[in-house]
N, C-alpha and C positions, 0 to 999 in steps of 0.2 A: 504494500500500500504506500509506503514511503517513497518508493521509486516512481510511482505514478504521480504523486504530489510534487516531487522534485522535477520530473519531466515537464509538468504543467507550469511550474514556476519558471523554469529555464525558457520555455516557449514564450511565456508572457514577457519576461525580461528581454528576450530577443526581439519580440514585436515592438516593445517600447523603444528599444535601441534603434530599430529600423525607422520607426516613426520620427524619432528625434533627429536622425541623420537626414531624412527627407525634408523635414521642416527647416533644419539648418541650411541645407543646400538651397532651398527656396529663398530664404532670407539673404544668403550671400549673393544669389543671382539678382535679386531685387536691388540690393545695395550697389552691385556692380553697374546695373542699368542706370540707377540714379546718379552715381558718380560720373559715368560717361556722359550723361545728358548735361549735368552741371558743367563739366569741363569743356564739352563741345560748345555750349552756349557762351561760356567765358572766352573761349578761343575765337569764336565768331565775332563777339562784341569787340574784342581787342584788335581785330583786323577789319573793323567796319570802314576805316578810311580807305581801304583798298577796293571797296565796292562789295556789294552783296554776294556776287558770284565767288570772288576770292575768299571772302569771309566764310561762306558756307563750305568751300573746299577745305578750309582749315578745320572746320567742325567735322567734316568727313574724315580727315586725316586722324584727328583725335579718336573718333569712334572706331576706326579701323585698328588703331594701336591698342585700344582697350578691348578688342574682341567683340564688339557689338555692331549692329547695322544701323546706319543713319536712315531713318524713315522720312523725316521732313526737316527742312531748314528754311525758315521764312522770316521776313522782316516786317515790323510794324513800327513806323516812325523810326526811332533809333534803337529799338529793342530787337534782339535776335531770339527767335523761338526755335528750339531744337527738340526733336523727338527721336528717340532711339529704341531699339529692340535688342534684348539680350537673350540668347538661347538658354533654355532651362536644362543645363547639362545634368545627366544622371537622374532626371526626374521624369520617370515614365508617366505618360498621360497628361503632363502639364504643358500647356502651350508656352510660347516664348513670352518673356516679361518685357513690358515697355515702360518708358519713363519720359517725362517732358521737363524742360527747363527754359527759363527766360533770363536773359542778361542784357544789360544796357548801361548807359552812362549813369554815374552816381550823382546824387544831389538833386534829382528830379523826382517828384512824387509819381507813383505808379498810375 
């Protein structure tokens, strides 16, 4: 009887460990997407003087280096809006995670 209880406890602990790993991987993928969106928007905003096409190309360069896909880069007045998508590696059944960021000149109200 003790063997059965021990096997059930080990199976439950293994299930909790797998669930914890899955949740941790999802959180890390989300953080990576958010970081890439933030850095891409900052890169685009810092190269705004070169024109929107060059600035968005810089955002794409940042996204490529961070292992995410740049979905959109657009401008509204002086603000750069960037949207990226990060693959959910090792997360079976979960779709890719996306994030958005906005960056522009400081000292102006949003």
